[in-house]
PAZAPA-4460 file (N, C-alpha, C; in steps of 0.05 Angstrom, whole numbers, plus 32768, in hexadecimal, padded with zeros to 4 digits):
% residues 262
    n_x    n_y    n_z   ca_x   ca_y   ca_z    c_x    c_y    c_z   seq   type   mol
   7EDF   8480   7A64   7EDC   8472   7A80   7ED9   845C   7A72     1      M     A
   7EEF   8445   7A89   7EF0   8426   7A89   7ED2   8414   7A8C     2      N     A
   7EC6   8403   7A7C   7EAF   8400   7A83   7EA8   83DF   7A7C     3      D     A
   7ECD   83D5   7A76   7ECE   83B9   7A6C   7EC4   83A6   7A89     4      H     A
   7EBA   8391   7A7D   7EAD   8381   7A94   7ECA   8375   7AAE     5      P     A
   7EBF   8379   7AC7   7EDA   8383   7AE2   7EDE   8364   7AE5     6      K     A
   7EF2   8352   7AE9   7EFD   8342   7AF7   7F05   833E   7B15     7      I     A
   7F08   832C   7B19   7F08   8324   7B36   7F18   830C   7B35     8      S     A
   7F35   830F   7B3A   7F4C   82FF   7B3B   7F47   82F3   7B54     9      A     A
   7F44   82DD   7B59   7F3A   82C8   7B77   7F52   82B6   7B7C    10      C     A
   7F5F   82B7   7B8F   7F7E   829D   7B96   7F77   82A0   7BAD    11      I     A
   7F79   827B   7BB4   7F7D   8278   7BDA   7F91   826D   7BDD    12      T     A
   7FA6   826B   7BEF   7FB7   8264   7BF0   7FBB   8254   7C0A    13      T     A
   7FD7   8243   7C0C   7FDC   8240   7C28   7FFA   8239   7C1F    14      L     A
   800A   8248   7C2A   8029   8247   7C27   802B   823D   7C09    15      N     A
   802C   824C   7BFB   802F   8251   7BE3   8048   8264   7BD8    16      E     A
   805A   8272   7BEA   8071   8283   7BDB   807E   827C   7BCD    17      E     A
   8082   8261   7BCB   808B   8261   7B9F   8084   8261   7B90    18      T     A
   8069   8266   7B89   804F   825E   7B7A   8045   827E   7B75    19      N     A
   804A   828E   7B8E   802A   829C   7B88   8033   82BA   7B71    20      I     A
   804F   82BA   7B77   8054   82CD   7B65   8055   82D1   7B54    21      R     A
   8053   82C3   7B43   8053   82C0   7B29   802B   82AB   7B21    22      R     A
   8022   82A2   7B2B   800B   82AF   7B2E   8003   82BD   7B29    23      C     A
   8004   82D1   7B46   7FFE   82EB   7B48   7FFE   8300   7B2D    24      I     A
   8022   82F9   7B26   8023   830C   7B0D   8015   830D   7AF7    25      E     A
   800A   82E3   7AEE   7FFB   82E4   7ADD   7FD6   82F0   7AD7    26      S     A
   7FD1   82F9   7AF5   7FBA   830E   7AED   7FB6   8324   7AFE    27      V     A
   7FD2   8331   7AF5   7FCD   834B   7B08   7FB6   8366   7AF3    28      R     A
   7FBB   8356   7AD8   7FA1   8367   7AC2   7F85   8374   7ACB    29      W     A
   7F89   8349   7AE1   7F65   835B   7AE8   7F60   836C   7AFA    30      C     A
   7F4B   8372   7AF8   7F37   8398   7B10   7F47   838B   7B27    31      D     A
   7F3F   8370   7B36   7F49   836E   7B57   7F54   8350   7B60    32      E     A
   7F66   8351   7B6C   7F6E   833B   7B78   7F6C   833A   7B8C    33      I     A
   7F56   831B   7B94   7F48   8319   7BB4   7F63   8301   7BBC    34      V     A
   7F71   8301   7BD2   7F83   82E5   7BD9   7F66   82DE   7BF5    35      V     A
   7F69   82CF   7BF6   7F66   82B5   7C15   7F7A   82A8   7C16    36      V     A
   7F86   82A5   7C29   7F98   8293   7C32   7F8F   8282   7C56    37      D     A
   7F96   8274   7C4E   7F9B   825D   7C68   7FAA   8266   7C7B    38      S     A
   7FAE   827C   7C8C   7FC4   8281   7C9B   7FDD   8276   7C90    39      F     A
   7FEA   8270   7C78   800C   8275   7C70   8013   8274   7C89    40      S     A
   8030   8265   7C8A   8040   8266   7C9A   8060   827B   7C8E    41      S     A
   805C   8273   7C74   8073   8286   7C65   806E   829D   7C60    42      D     A
   8079   82A9   7C4A   806F   82BC   7C43   805D   82BC   7C29    43      R     A
   804D   82AD   7C1A   8034   82AF   7C18   8024   82D1   7C1F    44      T     A
   801E   82D9   7C33   8010   82EA   7C34   8018   830B   7C32    45      V     A
   803A   830A   7C33   804A   8319   7C31   8055   8325   7C0F    46      A     A
   804E   830D   7C06   804A   8313   7BE5   8031   831F   7BD5    47      I     A
   8022   830B   7BE1   8007   8311   7BDA   7FFF   8335   7BDF    48      C     A
   8009   833E   7BEE   8002   8361   7BF9   8017   8372   7BEF    49      K     A
   8025   8367   7BDC   8039   8376   7BCD   8028   837E   7BBA    50      E     A
   8013   836A   7BAC   7FFB   837A   7B99   7FE5   8378   7BA3    51      Y     A
   7FE2   8374   7BB6   7FC6   8373   7BB6   7FBA   837E   7BD0    52      T     A
   7FA9   8394   7BDF   7F9A   8394   7BF8   7F91   8383   7C02    53      E     A
   7F84   8378   7BF1   7F69   8364   7BF5   7F70   8343   7BFD    54      R     A
   7F7E   8343   7C0F   7F90   8329   7C1C   7F7C   831E   7C3A    55      V     A
   7F78   830F   7C30   7F5E   8305   7C49   7F6B   82EA   7C5B    56      Y     A
   7F64   82E4   7C75   7F6D   82D8   7C7C   7F5A   82C2   7C89    57      Q     A
   7F4B   82AB   7C89   7F3E   8298   7C91   7F43   8279   7C96    58      Y     A
   7F35   826C   7CA9   7F44   8253   7CA8   7F35   8249   7C92    59      A     A
   7F3E   822D   7C91   7F3A   8220   7C74   7F1E   8213   7C74    60      W     A
   7F10   8213   7C69   7EF4   8209   7C66   7EEE   81F0   7C4F    61      R     A
   7F06   81EA   7C47   7F05   81D4   7C2A   7F05   81DC   7C16    62      G     A
   7F10   81CD   7C01   7F16   81E5   7BE8   7EF9   81EB   7BD7    63      Y     A
   7EE7   81E4   7BD8   7EC5   81EC   7BD3   7EC4   820A   7BE2    64      I     A
   7EC1   820D   7C01   7EC3   821A   7C13   7EC7   822C   7C10    65      G     A
   7EE8   8231   7C10   7EFC   8241   7C0C   7EF7   8257   7BEE    66      Q     A
   7EF0   8248   7BDB   7EE9   824A   7BC2   7ECB   8266   7BBE    67      K     A
   7EB9   825D   7BC9   7E9D   8267   7BDB   7EA5   827D   7BE4    68      N     A
   7EB5   827E   7BF0   7EBD   828E   7C10   7EC6   82AD   7BF1    69      L     A
   7ED9   82A4   7BEB   7EE8   82B6   7BD8   7EDC   82BE   7BC9    70      I     A
   7EC4   82B5   7BB5   7EB8   82B9   7BA2   7EAD   82D1   7BAE    71      R     A
   7EA1   82D6   7BCF   7E8C   82E6   7BD8   7E95   82FA   7BDD    72      E     A
   7EB8   82F6   7BE2   7EC3   830C   7BE3   7ECC   832B   7BD5    73      L     A
   7EC5   8318   7BB6   7ECD   8328   7B9D   7EC0   833C   7B95    74      A     A
   7EC0   834E   7B8A   7EAD   8366   7B84   7EA6   8366   7B69    75      T     A
   7EB5   835F   7B5D   7EAD   836A   7B45   7E98   834E   7B30    76      H     A
   7E90   8357   7B1D   7E7C   833E   7B0B   7E85   8325   7B00    77      E     A
   7E98   8329   7AFD   7EA9   8306   7AF3   7EC4   8302   7B0A    78      W     A
   7EC3   82EB   7B0E   7ED2   82D7   7B18   7EE1   82C8   7B00    79      I     A
   7F01   82CA   7B0E   7F14   82B5   7B0E   7F28   82A7   7B24    80      L     A
   7F20   8298   7B29   7F29   827E   7B35   7F49   8278   7B2B    81      F     A
   7F5D   827E   7B36   7F79   826F   7B2F   7F7E   8267   7B4C    82      I     A
   7F94   824F   7B50   7F96   8249   7B61   7FB8   8255   7B6D    83      D     A
   7FC4   8252   7B75   7FD9   8261   7B82   7FF6   8250   7B6D    84      A     A
   7FF1   8238   7B62   8004   8232   7B57   7FFE   8231   7B33    85      D     A
   7FE6   8238   7B2E   7FEB   823F   7B12   7FF0   825C   7B04    86      E     A
   7FEF   825C   7AEC   7FED   827B   7ADD   7FE2   8282   7AC2    87      E     A
   7FD8   8293   7AB5   7FCA   8299   7AAF   7FDA   829B   7A9A    88      I     A
   7FD7   828E   7A7D   7FE9   8292   7A6A   7FDD   82A8   7A5B    89      S     A
   7FF6   82BE   7A4C   7FF8   82D3   7A43   7FE3   82C5   7A24    90      P     A
   7FE0   82BA   7A16   7FC3   82B2   7A07   7FAF   82AE   7A0C    91      K     A
   7FA3   829E   7A32   7F97   82A3   7A36   7F94   82C0   7A3E    92      L     A
   7F98   82D2   7A56   7F92   82F1   7A4C   7F8D   82F3   7A42    93      R     A
   7F9B   82F1   7A2D   7F84   82FE   7A1C   7F6E   82FD   7A08    94      Q     A
   7F67   82E1   7A0E   7F52   82DD   79FE   7F3B   82DC   7A18    95      E     A
   7F3E   82E0   7A2E   7F2C   82ED   7A40   7F29   8302   7A37    96      I     A
   7F39   8317   7A35   7F2E   8332   7A35   7F2D   8338   7A22    97      Q     A
   7F28   832B   7A08   7F18   832B   79F1   7EF3   8323   79FA    98      A     A
   7EFB   830E   7A06   7ED9   82FE   7A09   7ECB   8314   7A1C    99      E     A
   7EDD   831C   7A25   7ECD   832E   7A3F   7EC5   8348   7A30   100      L     A
   7ED0   8354   7A24   7ED6   836F   7A0B   7EBC   836D   79F9   101      A     A
   7EB9   8353   79F0   7EA9   8345   79D8   7E91   833B   79E4   102      A     A
   7E8E   8333   79FE   7E6F   8324   7A07   7E55   832B   7A08   103      N     A
   7E47   8326   79FF   7E29   8331   79F2   7E1D   8328   7A04   104      A     A
   7E25   8320   7A18   7E0E   8317   7A35   7E07   82F0   7A30   105      G     A
   7E11   82EA   7A27   7DF8   82CC   7A26   7E13   82B8   7A33   106      D     A
   7E31   82BE   7A2F   7E44   82A9   7A40   7E48   82B9   7A57   107      I     A
   7E45   82A8   7A63   7E49   82A5   7A87   7E65   829E   7AA0   108      V     A
   7E69   8288   7A7E   7E84   8285   7A95   7E9A   8272   7A7D   109      G     A
   7EAE   8270   7A7E   7EC5   8267   7A73   7ED2   825F   7A7B   110      Y     A
   7EDA   8246   7A6B   7EEE   822E   7A71   7F0B   8231   7A5E   111      R     A
   7F19   821E   7A6C   7F38   821E   7A5D   7F4F   8208   7A5E   112      F     A
   7F55   8201   7A4A   7F6E   81E1   7A5A   7F7B   81F3   7A66   113      P     A
   7F82   81DD   7A80   7F94   81E2   7A8E   7FAC   81D1   7A8B   114      R     A
   7FC5   81CE   7A8D   7FE0   81C4   7A86   7FF2   81C6   7A9B   115      M     A
   7FF9   81A8   7A9D   8008   81A7   7ABE   8022   81A4   7AB0   116      V     A
   8035   81B5   7AC4   8058   81AF   7ACA   805B   8199   7AD0   117      N     A
   8066   817D   7AD6   8071   816F   7AE7   8086   816A   7AE6   118      Y     A
   809A   816A   7AF2   80AC   815A   7AFB   80C0   8169   7ADF   119      L     A
   80BA   818A   7ACE   80C5   8193   7AC8   80BD   8195   7AAD   120      G     A
   80A6   818B   7AAC   80A1   8189   7A8C   8083   8198   7A87   121      R     A
   8077   8195   7A73   8063   8199   7A6C   8056   8173   7A68   122      W     A
   8038   8178   7A69   8037   815C   7A6B   801B   8167   7A58   123      I     A
   8018   8152   7A42   8003   8152   7A2F   7FF5   8141   7A25   124      R     A
   7FF7   8132   7A37   7FE4   811A   7A28   7FD9   810B   7A47   125      H     A
   7FCF   80F4   7A45   7FBC   80ED   7A60   7FA2   80F7   7A72   126      G     A
   7F9C   80F9   7A85   7F85   80FF   7A8F   7F92   8118   7A9D   127      E     A
   7FAA   8122   7A90   7FAF   8141   7AA6   7FAC   8153   7A91   128      W     A
   7FA4   814C   7A6E   7FA4   8163   7A5C   7F9B   814E   7A4D   129      Y     A
   7F8D   8166   7A34   7F7B   8183   7A4F   7F65   817B   7A62   130      P     A
   7F72   8185   7A6F   7F67   818C   7A84   7F5B   819D   7A84   131      D     A
   7F30   819B   7A7B   7F26   81BA   7A7B   7F1D   81C4   7A9A   132      I     A
   7F25   81DF   7A9F   7F11   81E6   7AB2   7EFF   8200   7AB5   133      K     A
   7EF4   81FC   7AC2   7EDE   8217   7AC6   7EE5   8236   7AD3   134      L     A
   7EF4   8247   7AC9   7EFB   8257   7AE3   7EF3   8272   7AE2   135      R     A
   7EEE   8282   7ACB   7EE2   829B   7AC6   7EC5   8294   7AC2   136      L     A
   7EB6   82A7   7AD0   7E9C   82A5   7AD9   7E92   82BB   7ADF   137      F     A
   7E70   82C3   7AE8   7E67   82DA   7AE5   7E5A   82D1   7B01   138      L     A
   7E5B   82E6   7B1E   7E61   82D5   7B31   7E4B   82D9   7B3E   139      K     A
   7E31   82E5   7B2C   7E11   82DF   7B33   7E0B   82BF   7B2D   140      E     A
   7E19   82BA   7B13   7E0D   829B   7B0A   7E1F   8283   7B12   141      R     A
   7E3A   8287   7B22   7E41   826E   7B27   7E4D   8271   7B3E   142      G     A
   7E4F   8250   7B4F   7E59   824F   7B64   7E71   823D   7B66   143      Y     A
   7E7A   8230   7B7B   7E8A   8219   7B7D   7E7F   8209   7B86   144      S     A
   7E7F   81EE   7B7B   7E70   81D4   7B8E   7E86   81BE   7B86   145      G     A
   7E79   81A1   7B82   7E88   818E   7B79   7E8B   8185   7B99   146      G     A
   7E9E   816F   7B8D   7EA3   815B   7BAA   7EBD   815F   7BBA   147      T     A
   7EBF   8165   7BCF   7EDA   816C   7BDF   7EF4   814A   7BCD   148      E     A
   7F09   814E   7BC7   7F1A   816C   7BC8   7F15   8179   7BA4   149      P     A
   7F01   8176   7B99   7F01   817E   7B7D   7EEC   8189   7B79   150      H     A
   7EED   81AB   7B81   7EE3   81B6   7B7E   7EDC   81C8   7B5A   151      D     A
   7EC5   81CB   7B59   7EBF   81CD   7B3B   7EA8   81DC   7B3C   152      Q     A
   7EA9   81F5   7B28   7E93   820C   7B28   7E80   8200   7B16   153      V     A
   7E61   820C   7B27   7E52   81FE   7B1C   7E40   821E   7B10   154      I     A
   7E31   821C   7AFA   7E30   823B   7AE6   7E1C   8233   7AE3   155      I     A
   7E0E   8247   7AE2   7DEA   8242   7ADA   7DE5   8258   7AB3   156      S     A
   7DF3   824F   7AA7   7DEB   825F   7A86   7E01   824B   7A74   157      G     A
   7E09   825B   7A5D   7E11   824F   7A4D   7E37   8252   7A4F   158      N     A
   7E52   8244   7A4C   7E69   8242   7A53   7E75   823A   7A39   159      V     A
   7E89   824C   7A2E   7E9A   824B   7A22   7EB0   823D   7A22   160      K     A
   7EC2   8234   7A11   7EDF   8229   7A12   7EEF   8235   7A05   161      T     A
   7F06   824C   7A15   7F21   824E   7A07   7F38   8248   7A03   162      L     A
   7F3F   8249   79E8   7F60   823D   79DB   7F78   8238   79F6   163      R     A
   7F71   8253   7A07   7F8F   8254   7A14   7F98   8248   7A2D   164      G     A
   7FB1   8245   7A2E   7FAF   8231   7A52   7FB5   8248   7A64   165      K     A
   7FA8   8230   7A82   7FA7   8237   7A92   7FCD   821B   7AA5   166      L     A
   7FDE   8232   7A9F   7FF9   821B   7AAE   7FF6   8219   7AC6   167      Y     A
   7FF5   81FC   7AD1   7FF4   81EF   7AE9   800F   81E9   7AF5   168      H     A
   8021   81F6   7B0A   803B   81E7   7B11   8032   81D9   7B1E   169      Y     A
   8030   81BC   7B21   8023   81B4   7B38   803C   81A7   7B51   170      T     A
   8039   8190   7B55   8048   8186   7B63   8067   8189   7B61   171      Y     A
   8076   8189   7B7F   809A   8198   7B7A   80A7   8178   7B70   172      D     A
   8099   816C   7B7B   80AE   8150   7B7A   8099   8130   7B7C   173      N     A
   809F   8119   7B78   8095   810F   7B7F   808B   8100   7B92   174      I     A
   8093   8107   7BB1   808D   8108   7BC8   8077   811E   7BD1   175      R     A
   807B   813F   7BC7   805E   8148   7BC0   8047   8142   7BB2   176      D     A
   804F   8124   7B9A   803B   8127   7B90   8025   810F   7BA4   177      H     A
   803A   80FB   7BB3   8028   80E4   7BBA   8027   80EB   7BCE   178      L     A
   802A   8109   7BE1   8026   810B   7BFF   8005   8121   7BFA   179      E     A
   800A   8122   7BE1   7FE6   8130   7BDA   7FD4   8121   7BCE   180      T     A
   7FDC   8105   7BBF   7FCC   80E9   7BBD   7FC0   80E9   7BDE   181      M     A
   7FC9   80E5   7BEF   7FC7   80D8   7C05   7FB0   80EF   7C0B   182      N     A
   7FBD   8106   7C13   7FAD   8117   7C1C   7F87   8121   7C0B   183      R     A
   7F8F   8119   7BED   7F75   8119   7BD7   7F60   80FC   7BE8   184      F     A
   7F78   80ED   7BE3   7F68   80D2   7BED   7F5A   80CD   7C04   185      S     A
   7F6D   80D5   7C16   7F4E   80D8   7C32   7F41   80EF   7C2D   186      S     A
   7F44   8102   7C1F   7F28   811D   7C2A   7F1B   8101   7C12   187      I     A
   7F14   80FA   7BFC   7F0E   80EB   7BEF   7EF2   80D9   7C02   188      T     A
   7F0D   80C0   7C0A   7EFF   80B2   7C17   7EE0   80BA   7C2B   189      A     A
   7EEE   80D0   7C36   7EDE   80DA   7C51   7EC3   80EA   7C49   190      Q     A
   7EC5   80F0   7C2D   7EAD   80F7   7C23   7E9F   80E5   7C25   191      E     A
   7EA8   80C9   7C16   7E94   80B1   7C0C   7E8E   80A1   7C2D   192      K     A
   7EA0   809E   7C37   7E8F   809E   7C59   7E77   80AB   7C59   193      F     A
   7E78   80C9   7C5E   7E71   80DD   7C69   7E4A   80D7   7C58   194      R     A
   7E50   80CB   7C3C   7E37   80CB   7C24   7E32   80AE   7C28   195      S     A
   7E36   809D   7C3C   7E3B   8080   7C3E   7E3A   806C   7C25   196      N     A
   7E45   8075   7C1F   7E54   805C   7BFE   7E67   804F   7C0E   197      S     A
   7E62   8036   7C08   7E71   8021   7C11   7E87   8013   7C04   198      R     A
   7E97   800D   7C0B   7EAF   8007   7C09   7EA2   7FE3   7BF2   199      F     A
   7EAB   7FE0   7BE3   7EAE   7FC9   7BD2   7EC5   7FB6   7BC5   200      R     A
   7EC5   7FAB   7BC6   7EE9   7F9E   7BBC   7EE4   7FA5   7B9A   201      W     A
   7ECF   7FA4   7B85   7ED5   7FA6   7B76   7EDE   7FBB   7B6D   202      V     A
   7EDE   7FD4   7B7A   7EE3   7FEE   7B71   7EF7   7FEA   7B87   203      D     A
   7F03   7FE1   7B93   7F26   7FDD   7BA8   7F34   7FD5   7B87   204      F     A
   7F2B   7FB9   7B7B   7F3D   7FB0   7B69   7F39   7FB6   7B54   205      L     A
   7F28   7FBD   7B49   7F29   7FC0   7B26   7F2C   7FE3   7B21   206      F     A
   7F20   7FF4   7B33   7F1C   8010   7B2E   7F46   801B   7B27   207      R     A
   7F54   8019   7B3A   7F6E   801C   7B33   7F7F   801F   7B27   208      P     A
   7F78   8000   7B1C   7F90   7FEE   7AFA   7F76   8006   7AF0   209      P     A
   7F66   7FFF   7AEF   7F58   8016   7AD2   7F57   802E   7AC9   210      F     A
   7F5B   803A   7AE8   7F67   8057   7AEC   7F7B   8054   7AD7   211      R     A
   7F94   804D   7AE2   7FAD   8045   7ACC   7FA9   8041   7ABA   212      F     A
   7F9F   802B   7AAC   7F93   8028   7A94   7F8E   8048   7A88   213      F     A
   7F75   8057   7A90   7F70   8064   7A82   7F80   8078   7A7E   214      K     A
   7F94   8080   7A92   7F9D   8094   7A89   7FB4   8098   7A7E   215      A     A
   7FCD   807C   7A78   7FD7   806D   7A6C   7FD5   8068   7A52   216      F     A
   7FC0   805A   7A51   7FB8   8054   7A35   7FAB   8062   7A26   217      I     A
   7F8F   805D   7A39   7F75   8068   7A22   7F7E   8088   7A23   218      M     A
   7F8A   8092   7A33   7F8C   80B0   7A33   7FA6   80BA   7A24   219      R     A
   7FB4   80A4   7A25   7FD0   80AC   7A10   7FE4   80B8   7A21   220      G     A
   7FE5   80B3   7A3C   7FF9   80B9   7A58   8016   80AE   7A4B   221      G     A
   8013   809D   7A44   8039   808E   7A35   8043   80A3   7A25   222      F     A
   8035   80B3   7A18   8044   80CA   7A03   8059   80D8   7A11   223      L     A
   804C   80D7   7A2A   8067   80ED   7A41   8071   80E0   7A4C   224      D     A
   807D   80CC   7A4B   8089   80B8   7A51   808A   80AB   7A6D   225      G     A
   80A3   80B4   7A79   80A4   80AD   7A98   8092   80BC   7AA9   226      R     A
   8091   80D6   7A9B   8080   80E2   7AB4   8060   80D6   7AB9   227      R     A
   8054   80D6   7A95   803C   80CF   7A8F   8033   80AE   7AA8   228      G     A
   804C   809C   7AA4   804B   8090   7AB1   8047   8089   7AD1   229      F     A
   805B   80A5   7AD8   8056   809E   7AF8   803A   80AB   7AFE   230      L     A
   8034   80BC   7AE9   8014   80D5   7AF6   7FFF   80BE   7AF5   231      I     A
   7FFA   80A8   7ADF   7FEE   8097   7ADD   7FE9   8080   7AF6   232      A     A
   8009   8079   7AFF   800D   806E   7B15   7FFF   806F   7B33   233      L     A
   8007   808C   7B32   8003   8098   7B46   7FEA   80A7   7B4B   234      I     A
   7FDD   80A9   7B38   7FBD   80B0   7B31   7FA9   808A   7B39   235      S     A
   7FB3   807C   7B32   7FAD   8062   7B32   7FB5   8057   7B58   236      A     A
   7FC7   8062   7B5D   7FC6   805C   7B81   7FB8   8075   7B92   237      F     A
   7FB9   807F   7B8B   7FA1   8093   7B99   7F8A   808E   7B94   238      G     A
   7F71   807F   7B82   7F5D   806B   7B87   7F61   8058   7B92   239      V     A
   7F7A   8051   7B8D   7F7A   8034   7BB0   7F7A   8037   7BC4   240      C     A
   7F89   8058   7BC8   7F85   805C   7BE0   7F68   8068   7BED   241      M     A
   7F5E   8076   7BDF   7F45   8088   7BE0   7F37   8064   7BF0   242      K     A
   7F35   8055   7BDF   7F1F   8032   7BEE   7F28   8025   7BFE   243      Y     A
   7F49   8024   7BFC   7F53   8024   7C1A   7F4B   802C   7C32   244      A     A
   7F46   8048   7C2E   7F3E   805E   7C48   7F20   8055   7C47   245      K     A
   7F16   8050   7C38   7EF7   8059   7C42   7EF6   8030   7C49   246      L     A
   7F07   8020   7C40   7EFA   8007   7C4E   7F09   8006   7C70   247      W     A
   7F18   8021   7C71   7F28   8012   7C8E   7F10   802B   7CA2   248      E     A
   7F0A   8043   7C8F   7EEE   804A   7C9B   7EDB   803E   7CA3   249      M     A
   7ED0   8030   7C99   7EBB   801F   7C99   7EC1   800A   7CAC   250      E     A
   7EE2   7FFC   7CAB   7EE4   7FE9   7CC6   7EEE   7FF4   7CE7   251      N     A
   7EF7   800F   7CE5   7EF2   8028   7D00   7EDB   8026   7D0B   252      E     A
   7EC6   8028   7CF2   7EA5   8023   7D02   7EA2   8013   7D0A   253      K     A
   7EA6   7FF8   7CF8   7E9C   7FE4   7D04   7EA2   7FDB   7D22   254      A     A
   7EBE   7FDF   7D28   7ECE   7FD0   7D38   7ECB   7FE7   7D4F   255      R     A
   7EC1   8006   7D4E   7EB4   8011   7D65   7E8E   8011   7D6B   256      G     A
   7E86   8004   7D56   7E67   7FF6   7D62   7E68   7FE2   7D6F   257      A     A
   7E85   7FCE   7D6A   7E85   7FB8   7D79   7E8C   7FB6   7D91   258      A     A
   7E99   7FCD   7D99   7EA8   7FD2   7DB5   7E98   7FCC   7DC7   259      E     A
   7E9B   7FBC   7DDD   7E85   7FC1   7DF5   7E89   7FE2   7E0A   260      P     A
   7E78   7FE9   7E17   7E70   8003   7E26   7E89   7FF8   7E30   261      P     A
   7E90   8014   7E43   7EA3   8011   7E57   7E91   8017   7E72   262      S     A
***
């Protein structure tokens, strides 16, 4: 009788036909694969159904909402969150299996480093590595929280860090990177606006250059060469856009309040 702790691999998707097969192949050893798709227009769903019957389609609820939804749909005691553009390395798989087989019950979550493949090379420095992610946890002891668009697992109990890597095949090209930064800066600005955070010139003027300095110099991004420079530069641009969009929202609200009634 197989009584090992059972894992539900949980994947959220939207138009990921170029990545999803690699992702699912890396978690086929899990006891269950659950996919929640946000109505993809490509072959994502068809590919997923080659591997699992547990493929669902729901309207997008945000990064946090979608993760909590798929957590509820999973049936096993351990949850493994993995994005469609990620891959569990063989070493990480071996570590996870060994840990769960030996776990005496005091560890309720596991985190591990994520390594990004950017423009054809692995990034080993800067803010992108080691990008420690808590993705494996007991269902009854964790849930998705944080602030959009940066979801994170909130855990109640002891967490252990593993050494095996989670591979991340991120942006297809620089245009994809910039488009994502544009989307994320809009989401973050909207969250700040809703929480009544106010635009400040000091944030707009000083946070972007500090972000670049931190990523490229303090965290050693320069060791990744031109890719490290681009990552730091685009990250700083994203910060600039976040505060610019917050200012824009405040300005539009003020103009709307000042308009005379029709």
